[in-house]
Chimera marker file (.cmm) of the C-alpha trace (Angstrom):
<marker_set name="trace">
<marker id="1" x="33.455" y="-34.621" z="-40.040" r="1" g="1" b="0" radius="0.5"/>
<marker id="2" x="35.713" y="-36.555" z="-37.678" r="1" g="1" b="0" radius="0.5"/>
<marker id="3" x="35.433" y="-40.124" z="-36.373" r="1" g="1" b="0" radius="0.5"/>
<marker id="4" x="36.833" y="-40.859" z="-32.886" r="1" g="1" b="0" radius="0.5"/>
<marker id="5" x="38.510" y="-44.294" z="-32.728" r="1" g="1" b="0" radius="0.5"/>
<marker id="6" x="40.284" y="-46.248" z="-30.032" r="1" g="1" b="0" radius="0.5"/>
<marker id="7" x="42.800" y="-49.024" z="-30.680" r="1" g="1" b="0" radius="0.5"/>
<marker id="8" x="42.875" y="-51.475" z="-27.778" r="1" g="1" b="0" radius="0.5"/>
<marker id="9" x="44.999" y="-54.607" z="-27.345" r="1" g="1" b="0" radius="0.5"/>
<marker id="10" x="44.670" y="-57.447" z="-24.843" r="1" g="1" b="0" radius="0.5"/>
<marker id="11" x="48.348" y="-58.378" z="-25.198" r="1" g="1" b="0" radius="0.5"/>
<marker id="12" x="51.439" y="-57.219" z="-27.061" r="1" g="1" b="0" radius="0.5"/>
<marker id="13" x="50.465" y="-59.365" z="-30.084" r="1" g="1" b="0" radius="0.5"/>
<marker id="14" x="48.864" y="-57.504" z="-32.971" r="1" g="1" b="0" radius="0.5"/>
<marker id="15" x="46.225" y="-60.227" z="-33.328" r="1" g="1" b="0" radius="0.5"/>
<marker id="16" x="44.809" y="-59.215" z="-29.934" r="1" g="1" b="0" radius="0.5"/>
<marker id="17" x="44.064" y="-55.652" z="-31.085" r="1" g="1" b="0" radius="0.5"/>
<marker id="18" x="40.699" y="-54.189" z="-32.025" r="1" g="1" b="0" radius="0.5"/>
<marker id="19" x="39.720" y="-50.779" z="-33.355" r="1" g="1" b="0" radius="0.5"/>
<marker id="20" x="36.581" y="-49.428" z="-31.729" r="1" g="1" b="0" radius="0.5"/>
<marker id="21" x="34.616" y="-46.813" z="-33.671" r="1" g="1" b="0" radius="0.5"/>
<marker id="22" x="30.936" y="-46.039" z="-34.052" r="1" g="1" b="0" radius="0.5"/>
<marker id="23" x="29.782" y="-44.366" z="-37.243" r="1" g="1" b="0" radius="0.5"/>
<marker id="24" x="27.116" y="-42.419" z="-35.347" r="1" g="1" b="0" radius="0.5"/>
<marker id="25" x="29.830" y="-40.740" z="-33.212" r="1" g="1" b="0" radius="0.5"/>
<marker id="26" x="30.900" y="-38.357" z="-35.997" r="1" g="1" b="0" radius="0.5"/>
<marker id="27" x="31.819" y="-34.900" z="-34.709" r="1" g="1" b="0" radius="0.5"/>
<marker id="28" x="32.339" y="-31.597" z="-36.502" r="1" g="1" b="0" radius="0.5"/>
<marker id="29" x="35.906" y="-30.693" z="-35.544" r="1" g="1" b="0" radius="0.5"/>
<marker id="30" x="39.221" y="-32.345" z="-34.781" r="1" g="1" b="0" radius="0.5"/>
<marker id="31" x="39.290" y="-30.617" z="-31.401" r="1" g="1" b="0" radius="0.5"/>
<marker id="32" x="35.896" y="-32.096" z="-30.480" r="1" g="1" b="0" radius="0.5"/>
<marker id="33" x="37.040" y="-35.506" z="-31.741" r="1" g="1" b="0" radius="0.5"/>
<marker id="34" x="40.095" y="-35.435" z="-29.479" r="1" g="1" b="0" radius="0.5"/>
<marker id="35" x="37.870" y="-34.509" z="-26.540" r="1" g="1" b="0" radius="0.5"/>
<marker id="36" x="35.516" y="-37.448" z="-27.224" r="1" g="1" b="0" radius="0.5"/>
<marker id="37" x="38.274" y="-40.012" z="-27.797" r="1" g="1" b="0" radius="0.5"/>
<marker id="38" x="40.168" y="-38.947" z="-24.675" r="1" g="1" b="0" radius="0.5"/>
<marker id="39" x="36.989" y="-39.501" z="-22.624" r="1" g="1" b="0" radius="0.5"/>
<marker id="40" x="36.740" y="-43.006" z="-24.118" r="1" g="1" b="0" radius="0.5"/>
<marker id="41" x="40.415" y="-43.583" z="-23.333" r="1" g="1" b="0" radius="0.5"/>
<marker id="42" x="39.767" y="-42.667" z="-19.712" r="1" g="1" b="0" radius="0.5"/>
<marker id="43" x="37.022" y="-45.335" z="-19.599" r="1" g="1" b="0" radius="0.5"/>
<marker id="44" x="39.364" y="-47.905" z="-21.182" r="1" g="1" b="0" radius="0.5"/>
<marker id="45" x="42.070" y="-47.125" z="-18.618" r="1" g="1" b="0" radius="0.5"/>
<marker id="46" x="39.789" y="-48.606" z="-15.961" r="1" g="1" b="0" radius="0.5"/>
<marker id="47" x="39.866" y="-52.035" z="-17.660" r="1" g="1" b="0" radius="0.5"/>
<marker id="48" x="42.920" y="-53.931" z="-16.407" r="1" g="1" b="0" radius="0.5"/>
<marker id="49" x="42.887" y="-56.525" z="-19.222" r="1" g="1" b="0" radius="0.5"/>
<marker id="50" x="43.725" y="-53.888" z="-21.831" r="1" g="1" b="0" radius="0.5"/>
<marker id="51" x="47.520" y="-53.649" z="-22.058" r="1" g="1" b="0" radius="0.5"/>
<marker id="52" x="47.782" y="-51.125" z="-24.935" r="1" g="1" b="0" radius="0.5"/>
<marker id="53" x="45.480" y="-48.258" z="-25.875" r="1" g="1" b="0" radius="0.5"/>
<marker id="54" x="45.832" y="-45.639" z="-28.592" r="1" g="1" b="0" radius="0.5"/>
<marker id="55" x="43.323" y="-42.864" z="-29.275" r="1" g="1" b="0" radius="0.5"/>
<marker id="56" x="42.888" y="-41.739" z="-32.880" r="1" g="1" b="0" radius="0.5"/>
<marker id="57" x="40.777" y="-39.342" z="-34.927" r="1" g="1" b="0" radius="0.5"/>
<marker id="58" x="40.091" y="-39.880" z="-38.622" r="1" g="1" b="0" radius="0.5"/>
<marker id="59" x="38.756" y="-37.165" z="-40.881" r="1" g="1" b="0" radius="0.5"/>
<marker id="60" x="35.794" y="-38.379" z="-42.943" r="1" g="1" b="0" radius="0.5"/>
<marker id="61" x="35.055" y="-36.560" z="-46.186" r="1" g="1" b="0" radius="0.5"/>
<marker id="62" x="31.296" y="-36.743" z="-46.681" r="1" g="1" b="0" radius="0.5"/>
<marker id="63" x="29.955" y="-35.832" z="-50.081" r="1" g="1" b="0" radius="0.5"/>
<marker id="64" x="33.388" y="-35.062" z="-51.549" r="1" g="1" b="0" radius="0.5"/>
<marker id="65" x="35.435" y="-36.939" z="-54.142" r="1" g="1" b="0" radius="0.5"/>
<marker id="66" x="38.553" y="-38.656" z="-53.011" r="1" g="1" b="0" radius="0.5"/>
<link id1="1" id2="2" r="1" g="1" b="0" radius="0.2"/>
<link id1="2" id2="3" r="1" g="1" b="0" radius="0.2"/>
<link id1="3" id2="4" r="1" g="1" b="0" radius="0.2"/>
<link id1="4" id2="5" r="1" g="1" b="0" radius="0.2"/>
<link id1="5" id2="6" r="1" g="1" b="0" radius="0.2"/>
<link id1="6" id2="7" r="1" g="1" b="0" radius="0.2"/>
<link id1="7" id2="8" r="1" g="1" b="0" radius="0.2"/>
<link id1="8" id2="9" r="1" g="1" b="0" radius="0.2"/>
<link id1="9" id2="10" r="1" g="1" b="0" radius="0.2"/>
<link id1="10" id2="11" r="1" g="1" b="0" radius="0.2"/>
<link id1="11" id2="12" r="1" g="1" b="0" radius="0.2"/>
<link id1="12" id2="13" r="1" g="1" b="0" radius="0.2"/>
<link id1="13" id2="14" r="1" g="1" b="0" radius="0.2"/>
<link id1="14" id2="15" r="1" g="1" b="0" radius="0.2"/>
<link id1="15" id2="16" r="1" g="1" b="0" radius="0.2"/>
<link id1="16" id2="17" r="1" g="1" b="0" radius="0.2"/>
<link id1="17" id2="18" r="1" g="1" b="0" radius="0.2"/>
<link id1="18" id2="19" r="1" g="1" b="0" radius="0.2"/>
<link id1="19" id2="20" r="1" g="1" b="0" radius="0.2"/>
<link id1="20" id2="21" r="1" g="1" b="0" radius="0.2"/>
<link id1="21" id2="22" r="1" g="1" b="0" radius="0.2"/>
<link id1="22" id2="23" r="1" g="1" b="0" radius="0.2"/>
<link id1="23" id2="24" r="1" g="1" b="0" radius="0.2"/>
<link id1="24" id2="25" r="1" g="1" b="0" radius="0.2"/>
<link id1="25" id2="26" r="1" g="1" b="0" radius="0.2"/>
<link id1="26" id2="27" r="1" g="1" b="0" radius="0.2"/>
<link id1="27" id2="28" r="1" g="1" b="0" radius="0.2"/>
<link id1="28" id2="29" r="1" g="1" b="0" radius="0.2"/>
<link id1="29" id2="30" r="1" g="1" b="0" radius="0.2"/>
<link id1="30" id2="31" r="1" g="1" b="0" radius="0.2"/>
<link id1="31" id2="32" r="1" g="1" b="0" radius="0.2"/>
<link id1="32" id2="33" r="1" g="1" b="0" radius="0.2"/>
<link id1="33" id2="34" r="1" g="1" b="0" radius="0.2"/>
<link id1="34" id2="35" r="1" g="1" b="0" radius="0.2"/>
<link id1="35" id2="36" r="1" g="1" b="0" radius="0.2"/>
<link id1="36" id2="37" r="1" g="1" b="0" radius="0.2"/>
<link id1="37" id2="38" r="1" g="1" b="0" radius="0.2"/>
<link id1="38" id2="39" r="1" g="1" b="0" radius="0.2"/>
<link id1="39" id2="40" r="1" g="1" b="0" radius="0.2"/>
<link id1="40" id2="41" r="1" g="1" b="0" radius="0.2"/>
<link id1="41" id2="42" r="1" g="1" b="0" radius="0.2"/>
<link id1="42" id2="43" r="1" g="1" b="0" radius="0.2"/>
<link id1="43" id2="44" r="1" g="1" b="0" radius="0.2"/>
<link id1="44" id2="45" r="1" g="1" b="0" radius="0.2"/>
<link id1="45" id2="46" r="1" g="1" b="0" radius="0.2"/>
<link id1="46" id2="47" r="1" g="1" b="0" radius="0.2"/>
<link id1="47" id2="48" r="1" g="1" b="0" radius="0.2"/>
<link id1="48" id2="49" r="1" g="1" b="0" radius="0.2"/>
<link id1="49" id2="50" r="1" g="1" b="0" radius="0.2"/>
<link id1="50" id2="51" r="1" g="1" b="0" radius="0.2"/>
<link id1="51" id2="52" r="1" g="1" b="0" radius="0.2"/>
<link id1="52" id2="53" r="1" g="1" b="0" radius="0.2"/>
<link id1="53" id2="54" r="1" g="1" b="0" radius="0.2"/>
<link id1="54" id2="55" r="1" g="1" b="0" radius="0.2"/>
<link id1="55" id2="56" r="1" g="1" b="0" radius="0.2"/>
<link id1="56" id2="57" r="1" g="1" b="0" radius="0.2"/>
<link id1="57" id2="58" r="1" g="1" b="0" radius="0.2"/>
<link id1="58" id2="59" r="1" g="1" b="0" radius="0.2"/>
<link id1="59" id2="60" r="1" g="1" b="0" radius="0.2"/>
<link id1="60" id2="61" r="1" g="1" b="0" radius="0.2"/>
<link id1="61" id2="62" r="1" g="1" b="0" radius="0.2"/>
<link id1="62" id2="63" r="1" g="1" b="0" radius="0.2"/>
<link id1="63" id2="64" r="1" g="1" b="0" radius="0.2"/>
<link id1="64" id2="65" r="1" g="1" b="0" radius="0.2"/>
<link id1="65" id2="66" r="1" g="1" b="0" radius="0.2"/>
</marker_set>
């Protein structure tokens, strides 16, 4: 399973950054994750107050030992 995430920052200071992820947005493949997170990035691009955006995908191992 893959979790789409978006790092957004209101300024160039790290303290202004937030990672946005929803645990119910898990998808089955990395390719699908990239598609979802790029759609979210497109939405974030419309918000002028966001000065830095970075899409990310994190693989989540469900039911497996680390």
